[in-house]
PyMOL Python script that loads the backbone (N, CA, C, O; Angstrom):
from pymol import cmd

cmd.read_pdbstr("""\
ATOM      1  N   MET A   1       0.852  -1.181   0.000  1.00  0.00           N
ATOM      2  CA  MET A   1       0.000   0.000   0.000  1.00  0.00           C
ATOM      3  C   MET A   1       0.891   1.236   0.000  1.00  0.00           C
ATOM      4  O   MET A   1       1.855   1.322   0.760  1.00  0.00           O
ATOM      5  N   GLN A   2       0.560   2.175  -0.850  1.00  0.00           N
ATOM      6  CA  GLN A   2       1.289   3.435  -0.939  1.00  0.00           C
ATOM      7  C   GLN A   2       0.558   4.492  -0.124  1.00  0.00           C
ATOM      8  O   GLN A   2      -0.673   4.519  -0.116  1.00  0.00           O
ATOM      9  N   THR A   3       1.284   5.350   0.554  1.00  0.00           N
ATOM     10  CA  THR A   3       0.673   6.428   1.319  1.00  0.00           C
ATOM     11  C   THR A   3       1.318   7.751   0.941  1.00  0.00           C
ATOM     12  O   THR A   3       2.418   7.785   0.388  1.00  0.00           O
ATOM     13  N   ALA A   4       0.621   8.840   1.245  1.00  0.00           N
ATOM     14  CA  ALA A   4       1.133  10.183   1.002  1.00  0.00           C
ATOM     15  C   ALA A   4       0.639  11.065   2.136  1.00  0.00           C
ATOM     16  O   ALA A   4      -0.388  10.780   2.752  1.00  0.00           O
ATOM     17  N   GLN A   5       1.368  12.128   2.407  1.00  0.00           N
ATOM     18  CA  GLN A   5       1.006  13.041   3.489  1.00  0.00           C
ATOM     19  C   GLN A   5       0.414  14.318   2.914  1.00  0.00           C
ATOM     20  O   GLN A   5       0.938  14.871   1.947  1.00  0.00           O
ATOM     21  N   LEU A   6      -0.664  14.779   3.504  1.00  0.00           N
ATOM     22  CA  LEU A   6      -1.340  16.001   3.098  1.00  0.00           C
ATOM     23  C   LEU A   6      -0.611  17.202   3.702  1.00  0.00           C
ATOM     24  O   LEU A   6      -0.328  17.221   4.900  1.00  0.00           O
ATOM     25  N   THR A   7      -0.306  18.211   2.865  1.00  0.00           N
ATOM     26  CA  THR A   7       0.350  19.414   3.366  1.00  0.00           C
ATOM     27  C   THR A   7      -0.681  20.393   3.908  1.00  0.00           C
ATOM     28  O   THR A   7      -1.886  20.188   3.759  1.00  0.00           O
ATOM     29  N   SER A   8      -0.200  21.454   4.537  1.00  0.00           N
ATOM     30  CA  SER A   8      -1.110  22.475   5.070  1.00  0.00           C
ATOM     31  C   SER A   8      -1.888  23.176   3.962  1.00  0.00           C
ATOM     32  O   SER A   8      -2.924  23.787   4.225  1.00  0.00           O
ATOM     33  N   LYS A   9      -1.398  23.093   2.723  1.00  0.00           N
ATOM     34  CA  LYS A   9      -2.085  23.692   1.575  1.00  0.00           C
ATOM     35  C   LYS A   9      -3.037  22.707   0.901  1.00  0.00           C
ATOM     36  O   LYS A   9      -3.617  23.032  -0.135  1.00  0.00           O
ATOM     37  N   GLY A  10      -3.210  21.521   1.462  1.00  0.00           N
ATOM     38  CA  GLY A  10      -4.111  20.532   0.878  1.00  0.00           C
ATOM     39  C   GLY A  10      -3.505  19.779  -0.288  1.00  0.00           C
ATOM     40  O   GLY A  10      -4.241  19.206  -1.092  1.00  0.00           O
ATOM     41  N   GLN A  11      -2.192  19.764  -0.403  1.00  0.00           N
ATOM     42  CA  GLN A  11      -1.525  19.093  -1.515  1.00  0.00           C
ATOM     43  C   GLN A  11      -0.914  17.778  -1.055  1.00  0.00           C
ATOM     44  O   GLN A  11      -0.578  17.610   0.117  1.00  0.00           O
ATOM     45  N   ILE A  12      -0.777  16.848  -1.997  1.00  0.00           N
ATOM     46  CA  ILE A  12      -0.071  15.593  -1.734  1.00  0.00           C
ATOM     47  C   ILE A  12       0.923  15.348  -2.858  1.00  0.00           C
ATOM     48  O   ILE A  12       0.766  15.859  -3.967  1.00  0.00           O
ATOM     49  N   THR A  13       1.938  14.567  -2.560  1.00  0.00           N
ATOM     50  CA  THR A  13       2.858  14.106  -3.593  1.00  0.00           C
ATOM     51  C   THR A  13       2.494  12.655  -3.878  1.00  0.00           C
ATOM     52  O   THR A  13       2.511  11.810  -2.984  1.00  0.00           O
ATOM     53  N   ILE A  14       2.168  12.383  -5.126  1.00  0.00           N
ATOM     54  CA  ILE A  14       1.808  11.021  -5.515  1.00  0.00           C
ATOM     55  C   ILE A  14       3.091  10.200  -5.595  1.00  0.00           C
ATOM     56  O   ILE A  14       4.020  10.590  -6.303  1.00  0.00           O
ATOM     57  N   PRO A  15       3.164   9.081  -4.892  1.00  0.00           N
ATOM     58  CA  PRO A  15       4.378   8.265  -4.934  1.00  0.00           C
ATOM     59  C   PRO A  15       4.766   7.905  -6.370  1.00  0.00           C
ATOM     60  O   PRO A  15       3.905   7.693  -7.223  1.00  0.00           O
ATOM     61  N   ALA A  16       6.064   7.839  -6.619  1.00  0.00           N
ATOM     62  CA  ALA A  16       6.581   7.573  -7.966  1.00  0.00           C
ATOM     63  C   ALA A  16       6.028   6.279  -8.548  1.00  0.00           C
ATOM     64  O   ALA A  16       5.716   6.231  -9.738  1.00  0.00           O
ATOM     65  N   SER A  17       5.899   5.236  -7.744  1.00  0.00           N
ATOM     66  CA  SER A  17       5.396   3.962  -8.269  1.00  0.00           C
ATOM     67  C   SER A  17       3.943   4.088  -8.724  1.00  0.00           C
ATOM     68  O   SER A  17       3.538   3.435  -9.685  1.00  0.00           O
ATOM     69  N   VAL A  18       3.164   4.917  -8.046  1.00  0.00           N
ATOM     70  CA  VAL A  18       1.769   5.142  -8.438  1.00  0.00           C
ATOM     71  C   VAL A  18       1.726   5.954  -9.724  1.00  0.00           C
ATOM     72  O   VAL A  18       0.929   5.655 -10.613  1.00  0.00           O
ATOM     73  N   ARG A  19       2.575   6.983  -9.839  1.00  0.00           N
ATOM     74  CA  ARG A  19       2.629   7.785 -11.075  1.00  0.00           C
ATOM     75  C   ARG A  19       2.998   6.912 -12.260  1.00  0.00           C
ATOM     76  O   ARG A  19       2.415   7.041 -13.336  1.00  0.00           O
ATOM     77  N   ARG A  20       3.960   6.030 -12.069  1.00  0.00           N
ATOM     78  CA  ARG A  20       4.343   5.130 -13.170  1.00  0.00           C
ATOM     79  C   ARG A  20       3.195   4.207 -13.549  1.00  0.00           C
ATOM     80  O   ARG A  20       2.934   4.003 -14.735  1.00  0.00           O
ATOM     81  N   ALA A  21       2.504   3.644 -12.557  1.00  0.00           N
ATOM     82  CA  ALA A  21       1.398   2.723 -12.837  1.00  0.00           C
ATOM     83  C   ALA A  21       0.264   3.430 -13.573  1.00  0.00           C
ATOM     84  O   ALA A  21      -0.368   2.840 -14.449  1.00  0.00           O
ATOM     85  N   LEU A  22       0.001   4.689 -13.225  1.00  0.00           N
ATOM     86  CA  LEU A  22      -1.050   5.462 -13.884  1.00  0.00           C
ATOM     87  C   LEU A  22      -0.574   6.116 -15.176  1.00  0.00           C
ATOM     88  O   LEU A  22      -1.374   6.662 -15.936  1.00  0.00           O
ATOM     89  N   GLN A  23       0.719   6.059 -15.416  1.00  0.00           N
ATOM     90  CA  GLN A  23       1.340   6.694 -16.582  1.00  0.00           C
ATOM     91  C   GLN A  23       1.013   8.180 -16.632  1.00  0.00           C
ATOM     92  O   GLN A  23       0.599   8.704 -17.666  1.00  0.00           O
ATOM     93  N   VAL A  24       1.208   8.855 -15.492  1.00  0.00           N
ATOM     94  CA  VAL A  24       1.000  10.299 -15.424  1.00  0.00           C
ATOM     95  C   VAL A  24       2.324  10.981 -15.130  1.00  0.00           C
ATOM     96  O   VAL A  24       3.220  10.410 -14.509  1.00  0.00           O
ATOM     97  N   ALA A  25       2.417  12.206 -15.590  1.00  0.00           N
ATOM     98  CA  ALA A  25       3.625  12.998 -15.381  1.00  0.00           C
ATOM     99  C   ALA A  25       3.215  14.429 -15.036  1.00  0.00           C
ATOM    100  O   ALA A  25       2.031  14.762 -15.014  1.00  0.00           O
ATOM    101  N   GLU A  26       4.198  15.251 -14.773  1.00  0.00           N
ATOM    102  CA  GLU A  26       3.950  16.649 -14.423  1.00  0.00           C
ATOM    103  C   GLU A  26       3.040  17.311 -15.459  1.00  0.00           C
ATOM    104  O   GLU A  26       3.271  17.201 -16.663  1.00  0.00           O
ATOM    105  N   GLY A  27       2.007  17.996 -14.977  1.00  0.00           N
ATOM    106  CA  GLY A  27       1.080  18.689 -15.861  1.00  0.00           C
ATOM    107  C   GLY A  27      -0.124  17.870 -16.276  1.00  0.00           C
ATOM    108  O   GLY A  27      -1.103  18.429 -16.770  1.00  0.00           O
ATOM    109  N   ASP A  28      -0.078  16.543 -16.087  1.00  0.00           N
ATOM    110  CA  ASP A  28      -1.225  15.705 -16.423  1.00  0.00           C
ATOM    111  C   ASP A  28      -2.352  15.930 -15.418  1.00  0.00           C
ATOM    112  O   ASP A  28      -2.112  16.355 -14.288  1.00  0.00           O
ATOM    113  N   ARG A  29      -3.573  15.642 -15.836  1.00  0.00           N
ATOM    114  CA  ARG A  29      -4.736  15.799 -14.959  1.00  0.00           C
ATOM    115  C   ARG A  29      -5.117  14.436 -14.381  1.00  0.00           C
ATOM    116  O   ARG A  29      -4.927  13.397 -15.012  1.00  0.00           O
ATOM    117  N   VAL A  30      -5.652  14.473 -13.178  1.00  0.00           N
ATOM    118  CA  VAL A  30      -6.160  13.264 -12.532  1.00  0.00           C
ATOM    119  C   VAL A  30      -7.580  13.550 -12.042  1.00  0.00           C
ATOM    120  O   VAL A  30      -7.961  14.707 -11.860  1.00  0.00           O
ATOM    121  N   GLU A  31      -8.345  12.502 -11.834  1.00  0.00           N
ATOM    122  CA  GLU A  31      -9.728  12.632 -11.376  1.00  0.00           C
ATOM    123  C   GLU A  31      -9.899  11.901 -10.051  1.00  0.00           C
ATOM    124  O   GLU A  31      -9.258  10.881  -9.797  1.00  0.00           O
ATOM    125  N   PHE A  32     -10.773  12.441  -9.216  1.00  0.00           N
ATOM    126  CA  PHE A  32     -11.180  11.789  -7.984  1.00  0.00           C
ATOM    127  C   PHE A  32     -12.669  11.505  -8.125  1.00  0.00           C
ATOM    128  O   PHE A  32     -13.473  12.434  -8.194  1.00  0.00           O
ATOM    129  N   VAL A  33     -13.041  10.233  -8.169  1.00  0.00           N
ATOM    130  CA  VAL A  33     -14.428   9.838  -8.375  1.00  0.00           C
ATOM    131  C   VAL A  33     -14.942   9.223  -7.072  1.00  0.00           C
ATOM    132  O   VAL A  33     -14.371   8.257  -6.566  1.00  0.00           O
ATOM    133  N   GLN A  34     -16.036   9.799  -6.529  1.00  0.00           N
ATOM    134  CA  GLN A  34     -16.585   9.276  -5.288  1.00  0.00           C
ATOM    135  C   GLN A  34     -17.295   7.957  -5.553  1.00  0.00           C
ATOM    136  O   GLN A  34     -18.216   7.890  -6.367  1.00  0.00           O
ATOM    137  N   ILE A  35     -16.860   6.909  -4.860  1.00  0.00           N
ATOM    138  CA  ILE A  35     -17.427   5.575  -4.984  1.00  0.00           C
ATOM    139  C   ILE A  35     -18.585   5.426  -4.001  1.00  0.00           C
ATOM    140  O   ILE A  35     -19.635   4.877  -4.333  1.00  0.00           O
ATOM    141  N   GLU A  36     -18.375   5.919  -2.804  1.00  0.00           N
ATOM    142  CA  GLU A  36     -19.376   5.936  -1.743  1.00  0.00           C
ATOM    143  C   GLU A  36     -18.921   7.015  -0.765  1.00  0.00           C
ATOM    144  O   GLU A  36     -17.792   7.491  -0.876  1.00  0.00           O
ATOM    145  N   PRO A  37     -19.753   7.413   0.179  1.00  0.00           N
ATOM    146  CA  PRO A  37     -19.336   8.455   1.121  1.00  0.00           C
ATOM    147  C   PRO A  37     -18.016   8.092   1.814  1.00  0.00           C
ATOM    148  O   PRO A  37     -17.884   7.026   2.415  1.00  0.00           O
ATOM    149  N   GLY A  38     -17.056   8.999   1.715  1.00  0.00           N
ATOM    150  CA  GLY A  38     -15.758   8.778   2.346  1.00  0.00           C
ATOM    151  C   GLY A  38     -14.799   7.899   1.567  1.00  0.00           C
ATOM    152  O   GLY A  38     -13.710   7.602   2.056  1.00  0.00           O
ATOM    153  N   ARG A  39     -15.176   7.471   0.357  1.00  0.00           N
ATOM    154  CA  ARG A  39     -14.304   6.594  -0.450  1.00  0.00           C
ATOM    155  C   ARG A  39     -14.258   7.113  -1.879  1.00  0.00           C
ATOM    156  O   ARG A  39     -15.293   7.313  -2.515  1.00  0.00           O
ATOM    157  N   PHE A  40     -13.038   7.329  -2.377  1.00  0.00           N
ATOM    158  CA  PHE A  40     -12.835   7.870  -3.712  1.00  0.00           C
ATOM    159  C   PHE A  40     -11.910   6.974  -4.512  1.00  0.00           C
ATOM    160  O   PHE A  40     -11.065   6.269  -3.960  1.00  0.00           O
ATOM    161  N   GLU A  41     -12.086   7.016  -5.818  1.00  0.00           N
ATOM    162  CA  GLU A  41     -11.174   6.351  -6.736  1.00  0.00           C
ATOM    163  C   GLU A  41     -10.373   7.448  -7.417  1.00  0.00           C
ATOM    164  O   GLU A  41     -10.926   8.471  -7.821  1.00  0.00           O
ATOM    165  N   PHE A  42      -9.090   7.235  -7.542  1.00  0.00           N
ATOM    166  CA  PHE A  42      -8.156   8.203  -8.111  1.00  0.00           C
ATOM    167  C   PHE A  42      -7.682   7.632  -9.437  1.00  0.00           C
ATOM    168  O   PHE A  42      -7.188   6.505  -9.476  1.00  0.00           O
ATOM    169  N   MET A  43      -7.822   8.388 -10.533  1.00  0.00           N
ATOM    170  CA  MET A  43      -7.427   7.855 -11.841  1.00  0.00           C
ATOM    171  C   MET A  43      -6.868   8.949 -12.743  1.00  0.00           C
ATOM    172  O   MET A  43      -7.147  10.133 -12.550  1.00  0.00           O
ATOM    173  N   ALA A  44      -6.090   8.544 -13.710  1.00  0.00           N
ATOM    174  CA  ALA A  44      -5.546   9.475 -14.685  1.00  0.00           C
ATOM    175  C   ALA A  44      -6.672   9.985 -15.571  1.00  0.00           C
ATOM    176  O   ALA A  44      -7.578   9.235 -15.936  1.00  0.00           O
ATOM    177  N   ALA A  45      -6.607  11.255 -15.909  1.00  0.00           N
ATOM    178  CA  ALA A  45      -7.603  11.864 -16.808  1.00  0.00           C
ATOM    179  C   ALA A  45      -6.896  12.341 -18.059  1.00  0.00           C
ATOM    180  O   ALA A  45      -7.144  13.446 -18.542  1.00  0.00           O
ATOM    181  N   THR A  46      -6.020  11.509 -18.579  1.00  0.00           N
ATOM    182  CA  THR A  46      -5.167  11.916 -19.696  1.00  0.00           C
ATOM    183  C   THR A  46      -5.496  11.184 -20.988  1.00  0.00           C
ATOM    184  O   THR A  46      -4.673  11.145 -21.903  1.00  0.00           O
ATOM    185  N   ARG A  47      -6.670  10.612 -21.072  1.00  0.00           N
ATOM    186  CA  ARG A  47      -7.029   9.878 -22.279  1.00  0.00           C
ATOM    187  C   ARG A  47      -7.192  10.805 -23.471  1.00  0.00           C
ATOM    188  O   ARG A  47      -7.537  11.978 -23.325  1.00  0.00           O
ATOM    189  N   ASP A  48      -6.945  10.271 -24.623  1.00  0.00           N
ATOM    190  CA  ASP A  48      -7.157  10.992 -25.865  1.00  0.00           C
ATOM    191  C   ASP A  48      -8.654  11.005 -26.154  1.00  0.00           C
ATOM    192  O   ASP A  48      -9.328   9.991 -25.976  1.00  0.00           O
ATOM    193  N   VAL A  49      -9.170  12.126 -26.590  1.00  0.00           N
ATOM    194  CA  VAL A  49     -10.607  12.261 -26.859  1.00  0.00           C
ATOM    195  C   VAL A  49     -11.088  11.235 -27.889  1.00  0.00           C
ATOM    196  O   VAL A  49     -12.265  10.877 -27.897  1.00  0.00           O
ATOM    197  N   ARG A  50     -10.202  10.767 -28.744  1.00  0.00           N
ATOM    198  CA  ARG A  50     -10.591   9.786 -29.756  1.00  0.00           C
ATOM    199  C   ARG A  50     -10.997   8.445 -29.140  1.00  0.00           C
ATOM    200  O   ARG A  50     -11.674   7.644 -29.784  1.00  0.00           O
ATOM    201  N   GLU A  51     -10.580   8.200 -27.884  1.00  0.00           N
ATOM    202  CA  GLU A  51     -10.967   6.961 -27.214  1.00  0.00           C
ATOM    203  C   GLU A  51     -12.461   6.921 -26.912  1.00  0.00           C
ATOM    204  O   GLU A  51     -13.008   5.853 -26.637  1.00  0.00           O
ATOM    205  N   LEU A  52     -13.124   8.069 -26.962  1.00  0.00           N
ATOM    206  CA  LEU A  52     -14.556   8.131 -26.685  1.00  0.00           C
ATOM    207  C   LEU A  52     -15.406   7.678 -27.867  1.00  0.00           C
ATOM    208  O   LEU A  52     -16.597   7.405 -27.714  1.00  0.00           O
ATOM    209  N   LYS A  53     -14.790   7.599 -29.048  1.00  0.00           N
ATOM    210  CA  LYS A  53     -15.526   7.228 -30.254  1.00  0.00           C
ATOM    211  C   LYS A  53     -16.198   5.864 -30.062  1.00  0.00           C
ATOM    212  O   LYS A  53     -15.564   4.891 -29.653  1.00  0.00           O
ATOM    213  N   GLY A  54     -17.489   5.824 -30.366  1.00  0.00           N
ATOM    214  CA  GLY A  54     -18.229   4.575 -30.276  1.00  0.00           C
ATOM    215  C   GLY A  54     -18.732   4.245 -28.884  1.00  0.00           C
ATOM    216  O   GLY A  54     -19.354   3.200 -28.693  1.00  0.00           O
ATOM    217  N   MET A  55     -18.484   5.097 -27.917  1.00  0.00           N
ATOM    218  CA  MET A  55     -18.876   4.816 -26.543  1.00  0.00           C
ATOM    219  C   MET A  55     -20.381   4.590 -26.402  1.00  0.00           C
ATOM    220  O   MET A  55     -20.809   3.777 -25.583  1.00  0.00           O
ATOM    221  N   PHE A  56     -21.177   5.296 -27.186  1.00  0.00           N
ATOM    222  CA  PHE A  56     -22.626   5.199 -27.089  1.00  0.00           C
ATOM    223  C   PHE A  56     -23.250   4.514 -28.292  1.00  0.00           C
ATOM    224  O   PHE A  56     -24.457   4.620 -28.505  1.00  0.00           O
ATOM    225  N   GLY A  57     -22.458   3.822 -29.070  1.00  0.00           N
ATOM    226  CA  GLY A  57     -22.971   3.134 -30.243  1.00  0.00           C
ATOM    227  C   GLY A  57     -23.098   4.080 -31.424  1.00  0.00           C
ATOM    228  O   GLY A  57     -22.771   5.261 -31.314  1.00  0.00           O
ATOM    229  N   PRO A  58     -23.562   3.577 -32.533  1.00  0.00           N
ATOM    230  CA  PRO A  58     -23.690   4.419 -33.722  1.00  0.00           C
ATOM    231  C   PRO A  58     -24.788   5.465 -33.546  1.00  0.00           C
ATOM    232  O   PRO A  58     -25.768   5.243 -32.834  1.00  0.00           O
ATOM    233  N   ALA A  59     -24.609   6.595 -34.199  1.00  0.00           N
ATOM    234  CA  ALA A  59     -25.621   7.661 -34.157  1.00  0.00           C
ATOM    235  C   ALA A  59     -26.880   7.191 -34.864  1.00  0.00           C
ATOM    236  O   ALA A  59     -26.811   6.541 -35.907  1.00  0.00           O
ATOM    237  N   LYS A  60     -28.032   7.524 -34.292  1.00  0.00           N
ATOM    238  CA  LYS A  60     -29.304   7.143 -34.904  1.00  0.00           C
ATOM    239  C   LYS A  60     -29.596   7.990 -36.133  1.00  0.00           C
ATOM    240  O   LYS A  60     -30.179   7.518 -37.108  1.00  0.00           O
ATOM    241  N   ALA A  61     -29.171   9.275 -36.067  1.00  0.00           N
ATOM    242  CA  ALA A  61     -29.377  10.184 -37.193  1.00  0.00           C
ATOM    243  C   ALA A  61     -28.329  11.285 -37.103  1.00  0.00           C
ATOM    244  O   ALA A  61     -27.941  11.671 -36.000  1.00  0.00           O
ATOM    245  N   PRO A  62     -27.864  11.795 -38.234  1.00  0.00           N
ATOM    246  CA  PRO A  62     -26.898  12.890 -38.179  1.00  0.00           C
ATOM    247  C   PRO A  62     -27.541  14.132 -37.578  1.00  0.00           C
ATOM    248  O   PRO A  62     -28.728  14.392 -37.776  1.00  0.00           O
ATOM    249  N   VAL A  63     -26.740  14.895 -36.839  1.00  0.00           N
ATOM    250  CA  VAL A  63     -27.230  16.121 -36.195  1.00  0.00           C
ATOM    251  C   VAL A  63     -26.320  17.262 -36.622  1.00  0.00           C
ATOM    252  O   VAL A  63     -25.096  17.139 -36.581  1.00  0.00           O
ATOM    253  N   SER A  64     -26.921  18.371 -37.031  1.00  0.00           N
ATOM    254  CA  SER A  64     -26.127  19.518 -37.478  1.00  0.00           C
ATOM    255  C   SER A  64     -25.573  20.287 -36.281  1.00  0.00           C
ATOM    256  O   SER A  64     -26.076  20.172 -35.163  1.00  0.00           O
ATOM    257  N   ILE A  65     -24.544  21.060 -36.535  1.00  0.00           N
ATOM    258  CA  ILE A  65     -23.958  21.920 -35.503  1.00  0.00           C
ATOM    259  C   ILE A  65     -25.006  22.897 -34.981  1.00  0.00           C
ATOM    260  O   ILE A  65     -25.066  23.167 -33.782  1.00  0.00           O
ATOM    261  N   GLU A  66     -25.822  23.419 -35.872  1.00  0.00           N
ATOM    262  CA  GLU A  66     -26.871  24.367 -35.472  1.00  0.00           C
ATOM    263  C   GLU A  66     -27.848  23.718 -34.494  1.00  0.00           C
ATOM    264  O   GLU A  66     -28.236  24.335 -33.502  1.00  0.00           O
ATOM    265  N   THR A  67     -28.246  22.476 -34.770  1.00  0.00           N
ATOM    266  CA  THR A  67     -29.166  21.757 -33.891  1.00  0.00           C
ATOM    267  C   THR A  67     -28.523  21.497 -32.534  1.00  0.00           C
ATOM    268  O   THR A  67     -29.171  21.635 -31.496  1.00  0.00           O
ATOM    269  N   MET A  68     -27.238  21.119 -32.546  1.00  0.00           N
ATOM    270  CA  MET A  68     -26.518  20.906 -31.286  1.00  0.00           C
ATOM    271  C   MET A  68     -26.445  22.195 -30.479  1.00  0.00           C
ATOM    272  O   MET A  68     -26.706  22.194 -29.276  1.00  0.00           O
ATOM    273  N   ASN A  69     -26.088  23.295 -31.139  1.00  0.00           N
ATOM    274  CA  ASN A  69     -25.997  24.577 -30.438  1.00  0.00           C
ATOM    275  C   ASN A  69     -27.340  24.992 -29.861  1.00  0.00           C
ATOM    276  O   ASN A  69     -27.398  25.522 -28.751  1.00  0.00           O
ATOM    277  N   ALA A  70     -28.420  24.760 -30.598  1.00  0.00           N
ATOM    278  CA  ALA A  70     -29.758  25.102 -30.098  1.00  0.00           C
ATOM    279  C   ALA A  70     -30.104  24.265 -28.872  1.00  0.00           C
ATOM    280  O   ALA A  70     -30.677  24.785 -27.913  1.00  0.00           O
ATOM    281  N   ALA A  71     -29.769  22.989 -28.888  1.00  0.00           N
ATOM    282  CA  ALA A  71     -30.042  22.112 -27.741  1.00  0.00           C
ATOM    283  C   ALA A  71     -29.234  22.551 -26.524  1.00  0.00           C
ATOM    284  O   ALA A  71     -29.752  22.555 -25.408  1.00  0.00           O
ATOM    285  N   ILE A  72     -27.970  22.921 -26.727  1.00  0.00           N
ATOM    286  CA  ILE A  72     -27.123  23.394 -25.631  1.00  0.00           C
ATOM    287  C   ILE A  72     -27.688  24.688 -25.048  1.00  0.00           C
ATOM    288  O   ILE A  72     -27.751  24.849 -23.829  1.00  0.00           O
ATOM    289  N   ALA A  73     -28.094  25.599 -25.913  1.00  0.00           N
ATOM    290  CA  ALA A  73     -28.648  26.888 -25.462  1.00  0.00           C
ATOM    291  C   ALA A  73     -29.951  26.668 -24.685  1.00  0.00           C
ATOM    292  O   ALA A  73     -30.182  27.317 -23.665  1.00  0.00           O
ATOM    293  N   ALA A  74     -30.790  25.764 -25.161  1.00  0.00           N
ATOM    294  CA  ALA A  74     -32.057  25.486 -24.483  1.00  0.00           C
ATOM    295  C   ALA A  74     -31.815  24.903 -23.097  1.00  0.00           C
ATOM    296  O   ALA A  74     -32.473  25.289 -22.131  1.00  0.00           O
ATOM    297  N   ARG A  75     -30.875  23.979 -23.004  1.00  0.00           N
ATOM    298  CA  ARG A  75     -30.562  23.360 -21.697  1.00  0.00           C
ATOM    299  C   ARG A  75     -29.945  24.376 -20.749  1.00  0.00           C
ATOM    300  O   ARG A  75     -30.236  24.366 -19.553  1.00  0.00           O
ATOM    301  N   ALA A  76     -29.104  25.245 -21.268  1.00  0.00           N
ATOM    302  CA  ALA A  76     -28.484  26.277 -20.435  1.00  0.00           C
ATOM    303  C   ALA A  76     -29.540  27.238 -19.899  1.00  0.00           C
ATOM    304  O   ALA A  76     -29.452  27.689 -18.757  1.00  0.00           O
ATOM    305  N   ALA A  77     -30.539  27.550 -20.725  1.00  0.00           N
ATOM    306  CA  ALA A  77     -31.612  28.454 -20.295  1.00  0.00           C
ATOM    307  C   ALA A  77     -32.445  27.806 -19.195  1.00  0.00           C
ATOM    308  O   ALA A  77     -32.907  28.497 -18.287  1.00  0.00           O
ATOM    309  N   GLN A  78     -32.645  26.498 -19.260  1.00  0.00           N
ATOM    310  CA  GLN A  78     -33.403  25.777 -18.229  1.00  0.00           C
ATOM    311  C   GLN A  78     -32.658  25.745 -16.902  1.00  0.00           C
ATOM    312  O   GLN A  78     -33.278  25.739 -15.839  1.00  0.00           O
ATOM    313  N   ALA A  79     -31.329  25.725 -16.960  1.00  0.00           N
ATOM    314  CA  ALA A  79     -30.507  25.606 -15.753  1.00  0.00           C
ATOM    315  C   ALA A  79     -30.468  26.898 -14.945  1.00  0.00           C
ATOM    316  O   ALA A  79     -30.099  26.877 -13.771  1.00  0.00           O
ATOM    317  N   LYS A  80     -30.838  28.004 -15.543  1.00  0.00           N
ATOM    318  CA  LYS A  80     -30.766  29.298 -14.848  1.00  0.00           C
ATOM    319  C   LYS A  80     -31.886  29.504 -13.891  1.00  0.00           C
ATOM    320  O   LYS A  80     -31.956  30.544 -13.236  1.00  0.00           O
TER     321      LYS A  80
END
""", "prot")
cmd.dss("prot")
cmd.show_as("cartoon", "prot")
cmd.util.cbc("prot")
cmd.orient("prot")
């Protein structure tokens, strides 16, 4: 088990073996995902956006940029 100490500024140093296993380096982003209250999963957030292709299956119908922008604007207006 790897451990790290929290500084007074709320920072930690990720042990080198953990950085190597996650394949992260200086400047890379990481995510903390809450699994349950008081328990988090820590993971690299350095994936290439192209890895998302096909995540939701094939598109049912093509959608124009204008239609996407209108949907985003409508949802943003609802959130206010």
